[in-house]
KOLMINU-956173 format. One record per residue: y, x, z of N, C-alpha, C, O in turn; residue number from 0; residue in one letter. Coordinates in Angstrom, 3 decimals. Layout:
! KOLMINU-956173
      n_py      n_px      n_pz     ca_py     ca_px     ca_pz      c_py      c_px      c_pz      o_py      o_px      o_pz   nr  rest
         Y         X         Z         Y         X         Z         Y         X         Z         Y         X         Z  NUM     a
...
This chain:
! KOLMINU-956173
      n_py      n_px      n_pz     ca_py     ca_px     ca_pz      c_py      c_px      c_pz      o_py      o_px      o_pz   nr  rest
   139.098     8.572   -10.884   138.978     8.189    -9.428   138.530     9.426    -8.677   137.665    10.178    -9.125    0     m
   139.180     9.623    -7.456   139.079    10.615    -6.466   137.801    10.351    -5.576   137.652     9.245    -5.055    1     k
   136.879    11.361    -5.401   135.732    11.201    -4.597   136.301    11.495    -3.042   136.919    12.521    -2.758    2     a
   136.034    10.576    -2.216   136.503    10.688    -0.809   135.350    11.318     0.002   134.215    10.843    -0.045    3     k
   135.687    12.470     0.795   134.662    13.028     1.558   134.618    12.350     2.919   135.429    11.469     3.206    4     g
   133.709    12.743     3.724   133.725    12.095     4.993   134.906    12.462     5.881   135.254    13.641     5.948    5     p
   135.531    11.529     6.553   136.649    11.791     7.420   136.286    11.258     8.892   135.422    10.429     9.175    6     s
   137.203    11.972     9.809   136.920    11.592    11.204   137.976    10.435    11.415   139.094    10.398    10.900    7     l
   137.471     9.578    12.192   138.515     8.573    12.750   139.534     9.287    13.568   139.264    10.376    14.073    8     p
   140.728     8.701    13.724   141.764     9.234    14.407   141.619     9.588    15.772   142.116    10.592    16.281    9     r
   140.815     8.600    16.447   140.583     8.746    17.792   139.573     9.952    18.036   139.796    10.688    18.997   10     r
   138.634    10.157    17.335   137.592    11.288    17.354   138.487    12.616    17.169   138.256    13.568    17.915   11     d
   139.430    12.702    16.265   140.297    13.780    16.092   141.084    14.198    17.244   141.263    15.375    17.555   12     l
   141.592    13.091    17.923   142.416    13.302    19.133   141.525    13.759    20.336   141.991    14.478    21.220   13     i
   140.331    13.354    20.343   139.374    13.694    21.411   139.066    15.195    21.254   139.243    15.975    22.189   14     l
   138.609    15.577    20.065   138.459    16.986    19.829   139.579    17.997    20.123   139.371    19.127    20.565   15     i
   140.893    17.439    19.809   141.933    18.362    19.960   142.076    18.404    21.609   142.236    19.468    22.208   16     l
   142.008    17.288    22.183   142.153    17.236    23.755   141.069    18.306    24.493   141.384    19.097    25.382   17     a
   139.795    18.152    23.947   138.698    19.024    24.600   139.026    20.510    24.135   138.806    21.388    24.970   18     i
   139.458    20.836    23.066   139.809    22.273    22.641   141.074    22.578    23.487   141.144    23.708    23.971   19     l
   142.088    21.693    23.723   143.152    22.225    24.624   142.810    22.541    25.975   143.322    23.496    26.558   20     s
   141.967    21.780    26.500   141.438    21.920    27.933   140.748    23.208    28.088   140.960    23.910    29.077   21     v
   139.886    23.572    27.102   138.975    24.674    27.055   139.991    25.875    26.956   139.803    26.887    27.631   22     a
   141.007    25.760    26.156   141.815    26.883    25.861   142.646    27.284    27.123   142.887    28.462    27.390   23     g
   143.080    26.202    27.900   143.844    26.369    29.183   142.992    26.974    30.108   143.403    27.927    30.770   24     i
   141.733    26.499    30.255   140.714    27.112    31.239   140.466    28.576    31.047   140.480    29.409    31.953   25     w
   140.207    28.843    29.602   139.956    30.264    29.335   141.260    31.160    29.573   141.153    32.346    29.886   26     y
   142.396    30.581    29.421   143.556    31.407    29.759   143.740    31.714    31.303   144.004    32.821    31.771   27     g
   143.560    30.582    31.987   143.630    30.734    33.488   142.676    31.767    34.034   143.007    32.574    34.903   28     i
   141.382    31.705    33.443   140.322    32.784    34.065   140.531    34.134    33.655   140.106    35.069    34.334   29     t
   141.227    34.319    32.473   141.447    35.627    31.843   142.657    36.140    32.621   142.664    37.326    32.950   30     r
   143.623    35.390    32.925   144.797    35.880    33.715   144.268    36.428    35.102   144.628    37.524    35.531   31     y
   143.365    35.573    35.796   143.030    35.920    37.086   142.084    37.167    37.069   142.033    37.890    38.064   32     q
   141.410    37.403    36.069   140.651    38.646    35.838   141.530    39.812    35.552   141.208    40.948    35.902   33     a
   142.525    39.575    34.985   143.453    40.804    34.650   144.501    40.972    35.658   145.348    41.835    35.428   34     l
   144.589    40.243    36.813   145.765    40.320    37.596   145.750    41.749    38.182   146.793    42.197    38.660   35     k
   144.777    42.385    38.171   144.705    43.877    38.741   143.964    43.721    40.234   143.380    42.746    40.705   36     g
   144.177    44.881    40.729   143.306    45.087    42.043   143.867    44.083    43.126   145.020    43.654    43.085   37     p
   142.926    43.740    44.120   143.270    42.870    45.255   144.113    43.593    46.137   144.332    44.759    45.809   38     s
   144.647    43.164    47.200   145.512    43.835    48.120   144.877    44.186    49.435   145.361    45.135    50.052   39     e
   143.745    43.468    49.993   143.408    43.595    51.317   141.852    43.767    51.248   141.238    43.189    50.350   40     v
   141.196    44.539    52.163   139.895    44.738    52.486   139.694    44.326    53.919   140.271    44.951    54.809   41     a
   138.904    43.303    54.190   138.422    42.885    55.491   137.161    43.509    55.930   136.160    43.435    55.218   42     q
   137.157    44.115    57.055   135.976    44.793    57.566   135.434    44.050    58.751   136.099    43.966    59.784   43     v
   134.141    43.461    58.621   133.545    42.841    59.705   132.271    43.572    60.236   131.415    44.026    59.477   44     t
   132.213    43.648    61.528   130.902    44.144    62.118   130.129    43.113    62.946   130.644    42.569    63.923   45     v
   129.029    42.889    62.583   128.176    41.740    63.217   128.933    40.458    63.258   128.981    39.788    64.290   46     d
   129.574    40.077    62.064   130.373    38.917    61.953   131.681    38.754    62.652   132.243    37.662    62.731   47     g
   132.152    39.850    63.154   133.552    39.939    63.875   134.454    40.744    63.051   134.151    41.892    62.724   48     k
   135.579    40.172    62.694   136.683    41.066    62.044   137.139    42.210    62.845   137.629    42.031    63.960   49     l
   137.005    43.348    62.341   137.470    44.618    63.268   138.508    45.408    62.611   139.135    46.252    63.251   50     v
   138.748    45.165    61.259   139.845    45.938    60.638   140.197    45.171    59.370   139.341    44.547    58.742   51     e
   141.433    45.230    59.020   142.056    44.768    57.748   142.758    46.014    57.247   143.535    46.692    57.920   52     t
   142.395    46.246    55.968   142.913    47.479    55.317   143.753    46.995    54.180   143.317    46.132    53.417   53     l
   144.915    47.506    54.041   145.731    47.342    52.755   145.347    48.275    51.843   145.431    49.469    52.131   54     d
   144.890    47.871    50.664   144.445    48.678    49.566   145.538    49.485    48.874   145.213    50.379    48.092   55     l
   146.752    49.227    49.111   147.931    49.978    48.589   148.286    51.230    49.409   149.140    52.037    49.042   56     s
   147.557    51.342    50.569   147.767    52.510    51.437   146.669    53.310    51.538   145.633    52.843    52.012   57     v
   146.740    54.652    51.101   145.644    55.460    51.093   145.191    55.831    52.670   146.032    56.257    53.461   58     n
   143.881    55.646    53.030   143.642    55.925    54.376   141.995    56.339    54.263   141.297    56.124    53.272   59     a
   141.580    56.942    55.437   140.259    57.130    55.773   140.037    56.554    57.158   140.696    56.991    58.101   60     t
   139.110    55.560    57.329   138.810    54.902    58.720   137.309    55.108    58.974   136.462    55.089    58.081   61     v
   137.077    55.297    60.205   135.595    55.335    60.574   135.397    54.038    61.371   136.148    53.699    62.287   62     t
   134.395    53.378    60.980   134.000    52.076    61.539   132.746    52.301    62.380   131.805    52.913    61.874   63     i
   132.674    51.865    63.578   131.554    51.936    64.471   130.810    50.612    64.432   131.316    49.544    64.776   64     t
   129.579    50.765    63.991   128.581    49.562    63.720   128.151    48.951    64.961   128.539    49.401    66.039   65     g
   127.331    47.898    64.874   126.906    47.197    65.915   125.883    48.037    66.839   125.878    47.924    68.065   66     a
   125.065    48.843    66.161   124.201    49.632    66.974   124.651    50.936    67.329   123.895    51.758    67.847   67     g
   125.912    51.174    67.060   126.445    52.557    67.398   126.555    53.419    66.255   127.046    54.535    66.423   68     g
   126.105    53.003    64.931   126.122    53.743    63.766   127.528    53.787    63.233   128.380    53.027    63.695   69     g
   127.801    54.642    62.285   129.251    54.800    61.831   129.080    54.688    60.287   128.076    55.005    59.650   70     t
   130.317    54.148    59.775   130.534    54.237    58.341   132.044    54.687    58.194   132.974    54.238    58.863   71     n
   132.131    55.651    57.204   133.563    56.103    56.832   134.006    55.520    55.706   133.383    55.738    54.666   72     v
   135.101    54.715    55.695   135.622    53.910    54.499   136.742    54.723    54.108   137.460    55.223    54.973   73     l
   136.977    54.917    52.757   137.992    55.561    52.086   138.836    54.567    51.337   138.262    53.794    50.570   74     v
   140.180    54.508    51.484   140.910    53.662    50.673   141.941    54.645    49.932   142.684    55.410    50.547   75     v
   141.896    54.534    48.571   142.551    55.439    47.712   142.879    54.752    46.273   142.004    54.195    45.610   76     q
   144.060    54.841    45.918   144.567    54.274    44.706   144.114    52.867    44.276   143.709    52.544    43.160   77     d
   144.265    52.035    45.438   143.818    50.641    45.295   142.373    50.244    45.319   141.989    49.108    45.041   78     g
   141.550    51.289    45.684   140.070    50.993    45.742   139.546    51.536    47.150   140.109    52.393    47.830   79     e
   138.412    50.899    47.440   137.818    51.125    48.735   136.348    51.556    48.492   135.741    51.057    47.544   80     i
   135.797    52.388    49.238   134.292    52.840    49.198   134.040    53.435    50.526   134.877    53.858    51.323   81     w
   132.574    53.396    50.653   132.072    54.041    51.793   131.559    55.455    51.403   130.654    55.647    50.592   82     c
   132.256    56.450    52.088   131.851    57.742    51.706   130.827    58.514    52.555   130.195    59.489    52.148   83     s
   130.735    57.977    53.766   129.633    58.443    54.602   129.043    57.366    55.444   129.758    56.406    55.732   84     e
   127.718    57.426    55.902   127.276    56.491    56.680   125.935    57.130    57.544   125.161    57.984    57.111   85     a
   125.889    56.537    58.751   124.858    57.122    59.580   123.424    56.513    59.312   122.389    56.978    59.789   86     s
   123.509    55.347    58.438   122.204    54.586    58.143   121.383    55.580    57.359   121.842    56.534    56.731   87     c
   120.037    55.224    57.478   118.878    56.010    56.872   118.994    55.890    55.324   118.767    56.882    54.630   88     p
   119.347    54.684    54.759   118.992    54.482    53.392   120.386    54.783    52.518   120.330    55.003    51.309   89     d
   121.517    54.769    53.188   122.706    55.134    52.524   123.152    54.312    51.410   123.974    54.796    50.632   90     k
   122.673    53.013    51.214   122.898    52.042    50.184   124.347    51.741    50.088   124.920    51.554    49.015   91     l
   124.907    51.702    51.232   126.593    51.403    51.265   127.248    52.393    50.557   128.129    52.061    49.764   92     c
   126.918    53.727    50.740   127.535    54.703    50.059   127.227    54.543    48.425   128.138    54.746    47.622   93     v
   126.074    54.219    48.044   125.627    54.038    46.694   126.362    53.006    45.979   126.381    53.003    44.749   94     k
   127.054    52.004    46.770   127.510    50.849    46.097   128.910    51.188    45.371   129.469    50.371    44.640   95     q
   129.390    52.398    45.629   130.503    52.759    44.717   131.808    52.242    45.284   131.929    51.727    46.395   96     g
   132.885    52.458    44.292   134.342    51.957    44.456   134.429    50.488    44.171   133.922    49.989    43.167   97     k
   135.125    49.769    45.133   135.329    48.418    44.887   136.876    48.112    44.966   137.634    48.721    45.721   98     k
   137.268    47.091    44.096   138.657    46.834    44.079   138.985    45.321    43.655   140.104    44.839    43.832   99     h
   138.086    44.723    43.169   138.226    43.352    42.677   138.060    42.307    43.725   137.213    42.507    44.596  100     l
   138.760    41.232    43.742   138.726    40.188    44.664   137.291    39.653    44.633   136.721    39.333    43.590  101     s
   136.738    39.579    45.882   135.367    39.119    46.247   134.243    40.188    46.146   133.064    39.931    46.386  102     t
   134.737    41.490    45.743   133.823    42.597    45.841   133.402    42.772    47.341   134.127    42.458    48.285  103     d
   132.219    43.280    47.443   131.814    43.657    48.858   131.022    44.904    48.913   130.398    45.381    47.965  104     t
   131.110    45.430    50.210   130.243    46.586    50.617   129.482    46.125    51.852   130.055    45.611    52.813  105     i
   128.240    46.317    51.793   127.368    45.874    52.940   126.437    46.997    53.418   125.686    47.627    52.674  106     v
   126.571    47.183    54.773   125.647    48.185    55.385   124.870    47.306    56.461   125.369    46.987    57.540  107     c
   123.591    46.952    56.043   122.790    46.150    56.985   122.368    46.902    58.328   122.326    46.284    59.392  108     l
   122.090    48.123    58.248   121.680    48.794    59.525   122.725    48.684    60.503   122.453    48.362    61.660  109     p
   124.034    48.955    60.087   125.126    49.087    60.969   125.770    47.648    61.171   126.672    47.506    61.997  110     n
   125.308    46.592    60.419   125.843    45.309    60.398   127.507    45.184    60.022   128.313    44.415    60.546  111     k
   127.739    46.117    59.022   129.156    46.162    58.674   129.063    45.424    57.155   128.142    45.533    56.346  112     m
   130.258    44.669    57.029   130.518    44.139    55.700   132.104    44.258    55.401   132.973    43.944    56.215  113     v
   132.328    44.736    54.169   133.761    44.983    53.689   133.949    43.945    52.544   133.191    44.020    51.577  114     v
   134.876    43.015    52.588   135.099    42.100    51.686   136.439    42.332    51.086   137.399    42.481    51.842  115     t
   136.598    42.379    49.753   137.902    42.669    49.200   138.503    41.277    48.892   137.806    40.377    48.424  116     v
   139.809    41.128    49.166   140.412    39.872    48.983   141.904    40.066    48.747   142.520    41.035    49.190  117     t
   142.466    39.060    48.003   143.832    39.062    47.707   144.552    38.542    48.838   143.889    38.106    49.780  118     g
   145.997    38.518    48.896   146.768    38.073    50.005   147.120    36.612    49.668   147.591    35.936    50.583  119     t
   146.957    36.088    48.544   147.447    34.894    48.000   146.457    33.671    48.316   146.727    32.539    47.914  120     d
């Protein structure tokens, strides 16, 4: 006589396979979005108002005048954007480094400037 081990009912096996399939599809979608590469646009707002939209595929240097008259120098190069100079005392916006991923931000509170990287889709 053969000893029979524990077996899963057919419905449980189908449920497990369905859950694994959904998890695999979700993982694939999130990995694809993360690997899509750099986003294409950076939107610059000052005091909540859109003042500039920069194409990250075009190298440029732009000076943004903040709400209190302070300035930030933004550099776009090779699909990345960063703040190279700022008139604010703490220079935290300069220390934030290069940004290129969708939803990355650069914030300068004293000048009330926010740069948000977004895709065009």
